[in-house]
N, C-alpha and C positions, 0 to 999 in steps of 0.2 A: 679484330676487324676482319671482314671478308674481302678478298681481292678478286675482282672479275676483270679479265683482260681479253682483248681481241686485237692483237697487235702483230706486226710483221717484224722481221729481223732488223730492218733498217727503218729510220724515220721516213715519213712521207716526203717526197720531193718538195722543196720550197715553192710556195704558190700553188701547188697541186693538191695539197692536203695538210692535215694537222693531226698531232697526237693529243687527244683530249682526255681529261680526267674529271670525274664527278665525285664529290664527297657527299655521302648520306649518313647522318648520325642523329643521335639524341643528345641535345646540349642544354645547359642551364639557361635560364631566362630571367630577364627583368631586374638585374642588379648590377652594380659596378663590378662585383666579383665575377658575375657571369660574363661580362664583357671581357675581362682579363683572361678568364679561362678559355673563352672562345677564340681569342687571338692566339693564345698558346697552342690550341688545337689546330688552328689554321696553319701555323708554322710547322707543326709536326706532320700534318697531312701533306702539306706542300712538299716537304722533304721526301716523304714516301712516294708521292707522285713523280718527283724528279728522278727517283731510282728507276722508274719505267721510261724515263726520257720524255715525260709529258711536257707539252709546250703551253698548255692552258688548263687551268683547273677551275671548276665551278663549285660554289657553295650555295646552300638553300636561301630562300627569301628571308630578309632581315636576319641574316646569320649573326651579325655582331651582337645583338641583344636578345635574340629569340623573337618569335612572332607574336606570342600571346601578351600583348601590351595594352595598357589603359592609356588614355590621353595624358594623364599625369606622368606615367612612366616614359612615354615618348618624349615629353618635355624635359624630363630629367636626364635621359640617356642619349638623345639625338645629338649628332655632331655636325659641325660645318664640313663642307667638302674638303677643306684643308686641315681637318681636325687631327687629334693625336692618333686615333686608331687607323685612319687612312695613311698617315705617315709611317706607322709601324708596318702595315701591310705592304706599302711600297718598298720598304727595306727588305721585307721577306721575299717579295717578288724579285728584287734585284740580287739579293744574296743567293737565291736558288735558281736564278735564270729561268723563271716561269711566269707567264702571264696569269693574273688572278681576277676572277669575277667575284667581287666582294659586295654583297647586299647589306645595307645598313639603313637606319632611320636618319634622315638628313634634316638638319636645321638650316634654314636660309633666311638671312636678314638683309640681303643685298638691295631689296626694293624699299627698305625703310620699315617694312612690316615683317614680322616673323611668320614664316610658313614652315610646315613640316611635310616631308615627302618620304614615301617608301621607295628608296633609291638603290641603284646598282652602280658601283664604281668598277670600271673596266681598266685595270692597271696592267701595263705591259711588262715584259721581262726585264726592262731597264728601270722599272720602278716609276714610270711616268703615267699619270692619269690620262688615258686616251679618251674616255667618255664617262660622263656622270648621267645616267639615265633615270628619270623619275617616272614612276608608274602612272599610266594614263587612265586605266580602267580599274577603279577601286571596287573590291568585292564586299558586299554586305555593309550593314550599318556601322559595325565596329571599325572597319578600315576608314570609312567616311568620317567617323568621329575623330580618328587619330591623325589623318593625313589630308593634305590637299592633292587634287589631281594635277599631274604634270602636264606642261605644254598645252596651254589653252589657246596660244596664238598660232594662227595658220602660218605655215612656212618656216616654223622654227627649225633651225638646222639640226637640233638635237632630237627631233621627233623621229622615232623608229630608226635609230642609227645602224649603219653597217661599218664595222671597224675591222682592220686587217691585223692578223696575228701571223707572223711568218709569211706575209704577203697573201694570206688566205682570208677571204671575206666572211665575217661573222656578224650576224644580227642579234639583237637583244630584245627580249620580251620579259615580262614579269608575271608569273603565276597565272591569275585569272585571264590575263591577256592571251594565254595559249588557246583559250576557248572562243576567240573571235577570229574566224578564218580570214577576215579582211587583213588582219595585221601580219600574219605569216605570208600572205600573198604580196603585201606591200614590200616586205623585206626581200622576198624572192625577186621581185621586179627591180629592186635596188641593187641586186647582185649578190645577195647573201647565199652562200652554199651550205652554211651551218647556222641554225638559230638556237641560241642557248636560252633556257627558261628556268631560272631559279623559282621555286615554289614552296608553299607551305600548305599542302592539301591534306586534309584530315579525313578520317572515317566519320567521326562524330566529335562534338564538343559538349561538355556538360556545364550548365550554368550554375551560378551560386545557389539557386533554389533547389538544386539536385536534379532538375529536368534535363534530359538529353535531347539533342536535336532529333526530330522524327525522320528526317530524310538524310541519308548519308551523302557526303560530298561525292560526286561522280568520279570514278577512276578513269580520268581522261587519257591515261597512258595506254590503255588497251585499244581504244578505237579512234579517239579524236586526234591524238598525236600522230599515229600512223597515217591517218587520212590526210592531215595537213602536210605531212612530209611527202606523201605520194602525189597529191595534187600539185605541189609546188616544186617537186624534184629537188628537195633539200634534205639534209640531215637535221634532226632535231634532238637536242639534249635537254632532258627534263630532270631537274635536280631537286628532290624533295627531302623532307625530314623523315625520321622514324621515331617511334617511341611516344613519349608524352611530354607535354608542357603544362605546368600548373602554376597559376597565379591566383592567390587567395583561394576561393572556392570554385573557381573556374578551371576547367582542364580540357586539353585538346589531345586527341589520339591521332597520330599521323600515319598515313598509309605506307610510307617507305617504298613508294613505287617508282623510284628513279629509273629512267630508261635512256638508251641511246638508240635512235631509230634511223634507218637508212632511207635514201630517196625512193626506194621501191616499196616503202611502207612496212618493211620487215623490222622487227625489234632485234637489234644486234646484241645488246646487253640489257638484262632486266634484273634489278635488285630485289631481294626479299626484304621484309620489314626489319632489317638488322643493320648495324653499322657496316658500311660498305664503301670501298673505293673501286670505282669503275674506270677502266682505261681502255680506249679504243682508238684505232686509226681511222680518221675521217678522210676518205679518198674517193671523190666522185667517179673517177675513171674505173673503179672496181665494179661499178654498177652500170649495166647497159640500159637500153631503152625499155620503158615499161608499157609501151603501146605500139602496135604495129605501124601506125602512120600518124596518129594524132599527137599533138603536143599542147598540153593545157595552158602553157604560157604563150607560145607563138600563135595559137589559134584563138586567142581572146578577141572579143569585139567590144572594146570599152565604150565606143560610141552608143552602145545599147544599154549601158549599165547605170544610167542616171538615177534609176530607182533605188540603187544601193545607197545613195547619199541623200536621199530625200528625208526630211524630218517628218513629213506627213505621208504615211503609208496607208493605202486603202486595203485593209484586210477584208475578209469575208464578213457578211452581215452578222451583227451581234458580237463582233470581236473588235476590241479597241487596243491600240498600242500607244504607250504602255498600258497594260491591263490595270485599270483603276477600280475594278469591281470588287477586289479583295482588300 
């Protein structure tokens, strides 16, 4: 494993910052044995992160099972929020005194109907579940076949949550949601100073017929993540996979482009496509103003932004949204 660090001698002052770790790796997928192996790896890596005094560690999207799942595999491997894997991870967090971001496929039957979600459990260093966040913006047909979208009700208290770790405010998004600037802005306005984003972003994937996707998934870590961090004066931690996942004849090649970005838009740590542990101090006071007078949050005029939430947008002539011409 490669270790990338950007830390000071002492931990950040409580409430003024946090020491963050990201795990990036190639892991098994889609079997009960994979689940067990991934839990064991989570414990190993959490112990390594604690050697650097990390207070929070992030794992990639759907870490428990792997990302490359079919609807049948989701049904076989998904767990309730109080399931055995979350209990194990809670114990690991408590034993190692480290908060853990644990992405997993969730099964929920509380409404009387069974639904499946692409979820993230936010477990504190005492082993308590602070937040269970369900992905709201699903990417592509495969995710929509596998999962339901989270939080369809307005005003849901779990929608785009901000949770405190060591009294430091942390927001949560999931993969594709990094690419919607509205979501990072909402979290910044709710007080988040750090937004964590587990992801499973590939270069390409190959289908069972042997055909590879024609357009690679964009590397959002190079431009979009820094832009969102800069516009909102927040840190962003983007935790991706590396290597391959193969289920049947389908395979995914992941970018391994995990990054930690500062509020000035600079990339503080950048992983190569190899197994890596990134550890950085997240301290807003280390970064001064990014603009001589303007402030993108204070200078907002939300009374003018009603067009952002309109479902009927008037684009130019000949353009329809969504584009139904293809």
